[in-house]
Each structure stands twice: as structure tokens, then as C-alpha cells.
C-alpha positions as CSV (number, residue, x, y, z in Angstrom):
1,M,55.6,-42.7,69.2
2,S,59.0,-42.0,67.6
3,P,59.0,-42.5,63.8
4,Y,62.4,-44.1,64.0
5,P,62.8,-47.8,64.5
6,F,65.9,-47.3,66.6
7,A,66.9,-44.6,69.1
8,L,69.5,-42.2,67.7
9,T,71.2,-41.6,71.0
10,R,74.8,-42.7,71.7
11,S,75.1,-46.5,71.9
12,P,75.8,-48.0,75.3
13,M,79.5,-48.4,76.3
14,I,81.2,-51.1,74.4
15,T,83.0,-53.5,76.8
16,T,86.3,-53.1,75.0
17,R,88.2,-54.5,78.0
18,Q,87.2,-57.9,76.7
19,H,88.7,-56.9,73.3
20,C,92.0,-56.0,75.0
21,L,92.0,-59.3,76.9
22,R,91.4,-61.3,73.8
23,V,94.2,-59.5,72.0
24,K,96.5,-60.2,75.0
25,N,95.7,-63.9,75.0
26,L,96.4,-64.1,71.3
27,M,99.8,-62.5,71.5
28,Q,102.6,-65.0,71.3
29,I,104.6,-63.4,74.0
30,D,106.1,-64.3,77.4
31,Q,103.2,-63.3,79.7
32,K,105.6,-63.1,82.7
33,Q,107.7,-60.4,81.1
34,R,106.5,-56.9,82.0
35,S,105.1,-55.4,78.8
36,I,102.4,-53.0,77.6
37,I,100.4,-52.2,74.5
38,Y,100.6,-48.6,73.3
39,H,98.5,-47.3,70.5
40,R,97.5,-43.8,69.3
41,G,94.2,-43.1,67.6
42,Q,93.5,-41.1,64.5
43,V,94.0,-37.3,64.8
44,G,91.8,-34.7,63.3
45,A,92.5,-33.2,59.9
46,V,91.6,-30.2,57.8
47,R,91.2,-29.7,54.1
48,N,94.4,-28.7,52.4
49,D,95.4,-25.1,53.0
50,T,92.2,-24.3,54.9
51,D,90.7,-24.5,58.4
52,I,87.8,-26.6,57.2
53,E,87.6,-29.8,59.2
54,L,87.4,-33.1,57.4
55,D,85.0,-35.8,58.6
56,F,86.6,-37.8,61.4
57,R,86.6,-41.5,61.5
58,Q,88.6,-43.5,64.1
59,E,91.4,-45.9,63.2
60,S,89.8,-49.3,63.4
61,H,92.3,-51.1,65.7
62,F,92.2,-48.2,68.1
63,Y,88.4,-48.3,68.2
64,Y,88.5,-52.0,68.8
65,L,90.8,-51.5,71.9
66,T,88.9,-48.4,73.3
67,G,85.5,-47.7,71.7
68,V,86.6,-44.1,71.3
69,D,85.5,-42.4,68.1
70,E,87.1,-39.0,68.9
71,P,90.4,-37.6,67.6
72,G,93.7,-37.4,69.4
73,F,93.4,-40.2,72.0
74,H,96.1,-42.6,73.2
75,V,95.7,-45.9,75.0
76,V,98.0,-47.9,77.2
77,V,97.2,-51.5,78.2
78,D,99.2,-53.0,81.0
79,L,99.5,-56.7,80.1
80,E,100.5,-57.7,83.6
81,T,97.6,-56.1,85.5
82,N,95.2,-55.8,82.6
83,K,94.6,-52.2,83.4
84,V,93.5,-49.9,80.6
85,Y,94.7,-46.3,80.7
86,L,93.0,-43.9,78.3
87,V,94.8,-40.7,77.4
88,P,92.7,-37.8,76.0
89,P,94.3,-35.1,73.9
90,T,95.2,-31.7,75.4
91,I,92.7,-29.2,74.1
92,P,93.9,-25.5,73.8
93,E,91.7,-22.9,75.4
94,N,91.1,-21.3,72.0
95,D,89.8,-24.5,70.6
96,I,87.3,-24.8,73.5
97,V,85.8,-21.5,72.4
98,W,85.1,-22.9,68.9
99,N,84.4,-26.6,69.7
100,G,83.2,-26.7,73.3
101,S,84.6,-28.2,76.4
102,P,86.0,-31.7,76.3
103,D,84.6,-34.5,78.6
104,S,86.0,-34.5,82.1
105,P,87.8,-37.6,83.4
106,D,84.7,-38.8,85.2
107,E,82.6,-38.4,82.0
108,L,85.2,-40.3,80.0
109,L,85.1,-43.2,82.5
110,Q,81.3,-43.2,82.1
111,K,81.6,-43.4,78.3
112,Y,84.5,-45.8,77.9
113,D,85.6,-49.1,79.3
114,A,88.9,-47.9,80.9
115,D,90.4,-48.0,84.4
116,E,92.0,-44.6,84.6
117,I,92.2,-41.4,82.6
118,V,95.7,-40.0,82.3
119,S,96.5,-36.6,80.9
120,E,98.9,-36.2,78.0
121,S,101.3,-34.4,80.2
122,D,101.3,-37.3,82.7
123,L,101.7,-40.0,80.0
124,P,105.6,-39.9,80.2
125,G,105.4,-40.4,84.0
126,L,103.0,-43.3,83.5
127,L,105.4,-45.0,81.1
128,T,108.2,-44.5,83.6
129,D,106.2,-45.9,86.5
130,L,105.1,-49.0,84.4
131,D,108.7,-49.5,83.4
132,P,107.9,-52.1,80.7
133,V,110.6,-54.4,79.2
134,T,108.7,-54.3,75.9
135,I,106.2,-51.9,74.4
136,H,104.0,-53.6,71.8
137,V,103.0,-51.2,68.9
138,L,101.8,-51.4,65.4
139,D,104.3,-50.5,62.6
140,T,102.0,-47.7,61.7
141,T,101.5,-46.3,65.2
142,D,102.6,-42.7,65.7
143,K,105.4,-43.1,68.3
144,Q,106.4,-39.5,68.9
145,V,105.0,-39.5,72.4
146,L,107.1,-42.5,73.2
147,Y,110.3,-41.0,71.8
148,A,109.6,-37.7,73.7
149,A,109.4,-39.8,76.9
150,G,112.9,-41.1,76.3
151,I,111.9,-44.6,75.0
152,T,114.2,-46.0,72.3
153,D,113.4,-48.4,69.5
154,K,115.1,-51.2,71.5
155,K,112.0,-51.4,73.7
156,L,109.5,-51.3,70.9
157,S,108.2,-54.5,69.3
158,T,106.0,-54.7,66.1
159,T,106.1,-58.4,65.9
160,Y,103.0,-59.6,67.7
161,L,100.3,-56.9,68.0
162,R,99.0,-56.8,64.5
163,D,98.6,-60.5,64.1
164,A,96.8,-60.6,67.5
165,L,94.5,-57.8,66.5
166,N,93.7,-59.3,63.2
167,E,92.8,-62.6,64.7
168,A,90.8,-61.0,67.6
169,R,88.7,-59.0,65.3
170,L,87.8,-62.0,63.0
171,K,85.2,-63.4,65.4
172,K,82.7,-61.0,66.9
173,F,81.5,-60.5,70.5
174,P,77.7,-60.4,71.0
175,W,77.7,-56.6,71.2
176,E,79.6,-56.3,67.9
177,I,77.1,-58.7,66.3
178,E,74.2,-56.6,67.5
179,T,75.7,-53.4,66.2
180,I,76.4,-54.9,62.8
181,R,72.8,-56.3,62.8
182,L,71.5,-52.8,63.3
183,A,73.8,-51.4,60.5
184,V,72.6,-54.1,58.1
185,Y,68.9,-53.5,59.0
186,G,69.3,-49.7,58.3
187,S,71.1,-50.4,55.0
188,S,68.4,-52.9,54.0
189,Q,65.8,-50.2,54.5
190,A,67.8,-47.8,52.4
191,H,68.1,-50.3,49.6
192,K,64.3,-50.8,49.6
193,A,63.8,-47.0,49.4
194,V,66.2,-46.8,46.4
195,M,64.3,-49.5,44.6
196,Q,61.0,-47.7,45.2
197,Q,62.2,-44.4,43.7
198,A,64.5,-45.6,40.9
199,K,63.3,-45.0,37.3
200,P,64.9,-44.0,34.0
201,G,65.8,-40.4,33.8
202,L,66.6,-40.1,37.5
203,S,70.2,-39.3,38.4
204,E,72.5,-41.8,40.1
205,S,73.3,-39.1,42.6
206,H,69.7,-38.8,43.5
207,L,69.6,-42.5,44.6
208,E,72.9,-42.1,46.4
209,G,71.5,-39.1,48.4
210,L,68.3,-41.1,49.2
211,F,70.4,-44.0,50.4
212,R,72.5,-41.8,52.7
213,W,69.4,-40.1,54.0
214,I,67.6,-43.3,55.0
215,C,70.8,-44.6,56.6
216,S,71.0,-41.4,58.6
217,R,67.4,-41.8,59.7
218,N,68.3,-45.2,61.0
219,G,71.1,-43.8,63.2
220,M,74.0,-44.0,60.6
221,S,75.3,-40.7,59.6
222,R,78.4,-42.3,58.0
223,Q,78.8,-44.7,55.2
224,A,81.0,-47.8,55.5
225,Y,82.4,-47.0,52.0
226,I,81.5,-44.7,49.1
227,P,78.2,-45.9,47.7
228,I,78.2,-47.4,44.2
229,V,75.2,-46.5,42.2
230,A,76.0,-47.9,38.7
231,S,73.3,-47.8,36.0
232,G,73.3,-49.3,32.6
233,P,76.8,-50.0,31.2
234,R,78.4,-48.7,34.3
235,S,77.1,-51.8,36.2
236,T,80.1,-53.8,34.9
237,T,82.6,-51.4,36.6
238,L,83.2,-53.0,40.1
239,H,84.1,-49.8,42.0
240,Y,82.2,-47.2,40.1
241,T,81.7,-44.3,42.6
242,R,81.2,-41.3,40.3
243,N,77.4,-41.7,40.5
244,N,76.9,-38.7,38.3
245,Q,75.0,-40.1,35.3
246,I,71.4,-40.3,34.3
247,I,69.8,-43.7,34.5
248,P,69.2,-44.8,30.9
249,A,65.9,-45.8,29.5
250,G,65.6,-49.2,27.8
251,P,64.2,-52.6,28.6
252,H,67.5,-54.1,29.7
253,T,68.8,-51.3,31.9
254,L,69.8,-52.5,35.3
255,V,70.9,-50.4,38.4
256,L,73.5,-51.9,40.6
257,V,73.6,-50.3,44.1
258,D,76.5,-51.5,46.4
259,A,76.2,-49.5,49.6
260,G,76.1,-49.9,53.4
261,G,75.9,-47.6,56.4
262,E,78.2,-47.7,59.4
263,R,77.0,-47.7,63.0
264,G,79.5,-47.0,65.8
265,C,82.4,-47.7,63.4
266,Y,80.9,-51.1,62.5
267,G,80.0,-51.5,58.8
268,S,77.6,-53.3,56.6
269,D,77.9,-54.3,53.0
270,V,74.9,-55.0,50.8
271,T,74.4,-55.0,47.0
272,R,71.2,-55.2,45.0
273,T,70.7,-55.1,41.3
274,F,67.3,-54.2,39.9
275,P,65.6,-53.1,36.6
276,A,65.4,-49.4,36.0
277,T,61.9,-49.8,34.6
278,G,60.7,-52.0,37.4
279,V,60.4,-55.1,35.3
280,F,63.3,-57.4,34.3
281,S,63.7,-58.1,30.6
282,A,64.0,-61.8,29.6
283,E,67.7,-61.4,29.2
284,A,68.2,-59.5,32.4
285,K,66.0,-62.0,34.3
286,T,68.1,-64.9,33.0
287,I,71.4,-63.4,34.1
288,Y,70.0,-62.2,37.4
289,N,68.6,-65.7,38.3
290,I,72.0,-67.2,37.5
291,V,73.7,-64.9,40.1
292,L,70.9,-65.6,42.6
293,K,71.4,-69.3,42.1
294,M,75.1,-68.9,42.7
295,Q,74.4,-67.1,46.0
296,E,71.7,-69.4,47.3
297,S,73.9,-72.4,46.5
298,V,76.7,-70.9,48.6
299,L,74.4,-69.9,51.4
300,S,73.1,-73.4,51.7
301,R,76.7,-74.6,52.4
302,L,77.5,-71.8,54.8
303,R,78.3,-73.2,58.3
304,P,81.2,-73.7,60.7
305,G,83.8,-76.0,59.2
306,A,83.2,-74.9,55.6
307,M,86.3,-73.9,53.7
308,W,86.1,-70.6,51.8
309,S,88.3,-71.8,49.0
310,E,86.0,-74.7,48.4
311,L,83.0,-72.4,48.4
312,E,84.7,-70.3,45.8
313,R,85.4,-73.3,43.6
314,H,81.8,-74.5,44.0
315,V,80.3,-71.2,42.9
316,I,82.6,-71.1,39.9
317,H,81.2,-74.6,38.9
318,V,77.7,-73.3,39.3
319,L,78.4,-70.3,37.1
320,C,80.1,-72.4,34.5
321,S,77.3,-74.8,34.3
322,E,74.7,-72.1,33.9
323,L,76.8,-70.3,31.2
324,I,77.0,-73.5,29.3
325,R,73.2,-74.0,29.7
326,I,72.4,-70.7,28.1
327,G,75.0,-71.1,25.4
328,V,77.5,-68.4,26.5
329,L,80.2,-70.9,27.0
330,V,81.0,-74.0,24.9
331,G,82.8,-77.0,26.3
332,E,83.1,-79.3,29.3
333,I,82.7,-77.8,32.8
334,D,86.0,-79.3,34.2
335,Q,88.1,-78.1,31.3
336,L,86.6,-74.6,31.3
337,V,87.1,-74.3,35.1
338,D,90.6,-75.6,34.9
339,M,91.4,-73.0,32.2
340,G,89.9,-70.2,34.4
341,I,87.4,-69.2,31.7
342,P,84.4,-68.5,34.0
343,H,86.5,-65.7,35.5
344,A,85.9,-63.8,32.3
345,F,82.5,-63.1,33.8
346,F,83.1,-63.3,37.6
347,I,86.0,-60.9,38.2
348,H,86.2,-60.6,42.0
349,G,86.2,-62.8,45.1
350,L,83.1,-64.5,46.6
351,G,83.2,-62.3,49.7
352,H,85.1,-61.1,52.7
353,S,84.9,-60.5,56.4
354,V,82.8,-57.5,57.7
355,G,83.5,-55.6,60.9
356,L,85.2,-52.4,61.8
357,D,86.3,-52.2,58.2
358,V,83.9,-53.2,55.4
359,H,86.8,-55.3,53.9
360,D,87.7,-56.5,57.4
361,V,90.6,-58.7,58.6
362,E,91.2,-61.6,56.3
363,G,91.8,-64.4,58.8
364,Q,95.0,-65.6,57.2
365,L,97.1,-67.8,59.4
366,P,100.5,-66.0,60.1
367,E,102.4,-68.5,58.0
368,L,100.1,-67.9,55.0
369,H,100.5,-64.2,54.5
370,L,101.7,-64.6,50.9
371,K,99.0,-64.8,48.3
372,R,98.5,-68.1,46.6
373,V,96.6,-69.3,43.5
374,D,94.3,-72.2,44.1
375,S,93.7,-75.1,41.7
376,A,91.1,-73.3,39.8
377,G,93.5,-70.5,39.0
378,Y,91.8,-68.0,41.3
379,L,93.7,-65.6,43.6
380,T,92.3,-65.8,47.1
381,N,93.3,-64.3,50.4
382,F,90.3,-64.7,52.7
383,L,90.5,-67.4,55.3
384,Q,93.5,-69.2,53.8
385,G,94.0,-72.6,55.3
386,R,91.2,-72.4,57.9
387,P,87.5,-73.0,58.1
388,L,84.6,-70.7,58.9
389,E,83.8,-70.4,62.6
390,A,80.8,-69.3,64.6
391,N,80.6,-65.6,65.2
392,M,82.4,-64.6,62.0
393,I,80.5,-62.1,59.8
394,V,81.1,-62.4,56.1
395,T,79.6,-61.3,52.8
396,V,78.5,-63.6,50.0
397,E,78.6,-61.6,46.8
398,P,78.7,-63.5,43.5
399,G,78.5,-61.5,40.3
400,L,78.2,-62.0,36.6
401,Y,79.5,-59.2,34.4
402,F,79.6,-58.6,30.6
403,N,82.6,-56.2,30.9
404,D,83.8,-55.2,27.5
405,S,87.5,-55.0,28.4
406,M,87.5,-58.3,30.2
407,L,85.6,-60.1,27.5
408,D,87.9,-58.7,24.8
409,I,91.0,-59.9,26.7
410,W,89.6,-63.5,27.1
411,T,88.1,-63.9,23.6
412,Q,91.1,-62.5,21.8
413,Y,93.6,-64.6,23.7
414,P,95.1,-67.3,21.3
415,G,93.3,-70.6,21.7
416,Y,90.4,-69.3,23.8
417,K,87.9,-67.9,21.4
418,S,86.3,-71.2,20.6
419,F,85.0,-71.6,24.1
420,F,82.9,-68.4,23.8
421,D,79.8,-68.2,21.7
422,L,80.1,-64.5,20.6
423,D,76.5,-64.4,19.1
424,V,75.0,-65.4,22.5
425,I,77.3,-63.1,24.3
426,R,76.1,-60.2,22.2
427,R,72.5,-61.1,23.2
428,Y,73.3,-60.8,26.9
429,R,75.9,-58.1,26.8
430,V,73.2,-55.4,26.9
431,V,72.4,-56.5,30.4
432,G,75.7,-55.3,31.8
433,G,76.5,-56.6,35.3
434,V,74.7,-58.2,38.2
435,R,75.9,-58.6,41.7
436,I,73.9,-59.8,44.8
437,E,75.5,-59.3,48.2
438,D,74.4,-60.2,51.7
439,T,76.0,-59.7,55.0
440,V,75.8,-63.0,56.9
441,L,76.5,-64.2,60.4
442,I,78.0,-67.6,60.9
443,T,76.2,-69.3,63.8
444,K,77.1,-72.5,65.7
445,D,74.6,-74.5,63.6
446,G,74.8,-72.7,60.2
447,H,74.3,-69.1,59.4
448,E,71.9,-66.2,59.8
449,N,71.4,-63.8,56.9
450,L,71.3,-60.4,58.4
451,T,70.2,-58.7,55.2
452,L,66.5,-57.9,54.6
453,A,66.5,-56.2,51.3
454,P,64.4,-57.9,48.5
455,K,66.4,-60.1,46.1
456,T,64.1,-62.5,44.2
457,V,62.8,-61.2,40.9
458,K,59.2,-61.2,42.2
459,E,60.1,-59.4,45.4
460,I,62.0,-56.7,43.5
461,E,59.3,-56.2,40.9
462,D,56.7,-56.1,43.6
463,I,58.4,-53.5,45.7
464,M,59.2,-51.4,42.6
465,A,55.5,-51.5,41.7
466,G,54.7,-50.1,45.2
467,Q,53.7,-53.3,47.0
468,Q,54.8,-53.6,50.6
469,L,56.7,-56.7,51.7
470,S,55.8,-58.4,54.9
471,N,59.1,-57.6,56.6
472,S,59.3,-54.0,55.5
473,N,59.1,-51.1,57.9
474,F,59.7,-48.7,55.1
475,S,56.5,-46.7,55.9
476,N,57.8,-45.9,59.3
477,I,60.9,-44.1,58.1
478,L,59.9,-42.4,54.8
């Protein structure tokens, strides 16, 4: 029996034709007018002034339209016939010696959901034969091939394609959901492994390497983003990615790991915070349980029809109430929230969409592209003016941070110091920062939490003590 929970072979063909049709139906265009979509994928790159290849990762919109995670491809979608033409790059003979032969047209048709394979040399002729009135492109698309074929900017439109792609990618097809489910599963196993090995004196880079390795053993050789392994005082830095320090000893030391693997270009996003010693101090447990309460309160309200802005306001009220309860803040909840004071401790949004990008499309209605500030004084972009819907995948990631710079700004601002009890803050400041983040699927009746990594105080302390959790397959992969 294989020691791996999932086969490491290439995933089945993604039915990206359905993606193309969804994009077409979302484009606010005259469907009777002859038009096409043209997009070019990411090209390969080398390190500056060398011939050393950089890791390749496909541009997300191109992957959505084609499922191709190889450099140099083009795609043409005929919006009248719905035919998809895939155009592979021309490979010089000398490159074949080094990199091997490219797939044949028949092999490409077996791998990708396209109707016809067209060579780069035949692409100008295809464009001439299709003779579109309008060619829909992204403003970032490399258009050199179009210009070389004699097409002028008068035929090109950047008005409709991006909004349609952003809207199409917001709700996932079943095959996308399953791919993300596998990515989150593998990431959850990696988080468990990190918890089991972490201890004072170990390097942050050791834990990062372990996380990457467990992800790779679960079929994910690529990370969705640079892992964050922030120990001790670094846990208050949101995007700390140096990961080059030694985990400090001390009863209050926490390790915050924000990391997620990527499978077939689809990402995951999971954060866990745990004690370096394996046991939470009283102060750390208090702060951790506040964040857990914030997250569980939001998860209980997560369902189709819920408004993200209302969930954000709700979680701020939960945080404010808890900070008053433990004595960090002084005053009435409504006044403190209206003044924005809880944001001295919660300095990022509640979550975001996850998909082909870890910070995926935001779901803004086209007329709401400008940022706005809600009534609680909090800047929010995600899902402006619209509710959650089934088949969206989002993160829920509340945090509570005793960040020195942020606290100094708030407590030194004229008229604000009286709302903070500095003696109590000094007691909890040694904890640093806590974030708990899950990747969650919105279902027709509520939600499904795809994340399996431990997150209660007992679960974390048990697994760090070497006890196996009932849903852990860790022994199968380490």
C-alpha cells in the first residue's frame, strides 16, 4: 500500500470549457457580434544575468481558461461557436536537447479541454479566418502576437473580460472545490507536523522546511504563498517571512505559522498559533481563547445570505467585549467600536476569497470598485454590497496582536489613552500575536470547514505532547 494518502500523478483534465462558458455568459456584450477572447499565459523566466530557470507558475486567469500550467501558451475562445483554440509555444530544436520534446497536438488534446491545437505560426491565419469585430483582452495581456498579425487597438477591448473573470472565479465548480479540499487537507497535515516538532531552540526555518516537505508528500510541491513562521515577538508582524530566527524559550512564547500548499494552481490558507513549550501560559491561553471565540462566533453565522461587512462588525464587537472583560480596554462597547479602538489590536480584515490566488478575487460589484469605509471605521473591499453565496470559498482569520508600533500610535494619540489600561496591556504584551485561520466552503445550507488542523487549547497541547487526534493521518505520511 502506498504511504501517501493521495496519488501524486497528474490530476485529471479540468473541464475548463465550462469556465470559458461561464465567463462568456458574464460578459456584458452583444452576443450576436462576432468576437473572441484572446489571452496569453505566463512565459518562462531566468534569474537575472544567468541561464538558471526560475520556478514557473501560470498566470491565474490563463489557468482558469485553459488548465495549462506550462509556459508560453496562448488561448483563443470563439464566443460565437464556443470553440477553444489552444496555442502551444514554438520550441527551438536546441531547447529540446536540454528540456525534452514538447507534447504533440494529440497529447495536448488529451491533457487539456480544448477543441483544436494551433501552432504559433498558424495563429495569425486563425485570427484572419475568425475575423472578429472585437477581441476581448485583459489590460495586462501581452498583445505582441496580435499586433504582429496586423490587428490594431481599434479591435481590442479591455472593458468586459476582467470583470467577467473576477465574477466567474468567485464561485467554484465542483472540481475546483475538490482540488482546494485536497490542498487544505495536505496543509492541515503539515500544520500538525509542525506542531509536533516545534520547541524552543529550534529554528523557524526548520519548521518552514518541514511544512514544505509534508505538503510535497501530499502532492503539493509549490506553496500558495511564502510561509510565515513567526515566533515570539515576531508573531505580531503580519507578513513576517524571513523565518530565520531561533524560537525563544519562555513560558509565554507563541509560534504563529501562516502557510498553505498549492495543488494544481489552487491554493489553501491556514494559520495556527501554538505555544513553543507545548503548554499555553495563563496569559497566552486567555488571548488565544479570545481569538478562538471570535472565529467560532463568525463561523456560526457563515451561510448564504450573510453580509461580510456585518460579520466584520460583529467580530469587532466580540473582540471589544472580551478586551473590556479582561481589562485591556476601558469604556462602553459602542463608543469604543465607533472610535475604532479595537483596531489597535485587530489590524487586518476578517478574511478573503481563496482559489487560484490565495488572496483571490474580491467579489466587488463593478460599480463598487472604489474602497469605502464602513460605519465602524474599518476599510473593507471583500464582497462589497453583496451576500455570501453557495460554492464560495473564504477564509475566516481573526487575530489579536500586541504590536508595539500600533499600540504606541493608539495610546499616544490625544484623547485616546484613557481607553487603554496600560498596566493590563503590559501583562499581556508578552504574548505577542495570535491568529487562527481556516479555509471554509459556503454550502447551500451553511458552511463546511475544510481545515482539519487542531485549534482548541486542548487539541494543540495534546498533539504537541505526542497524542494522536482521531482525524489525524499523520502517521501515514511521516
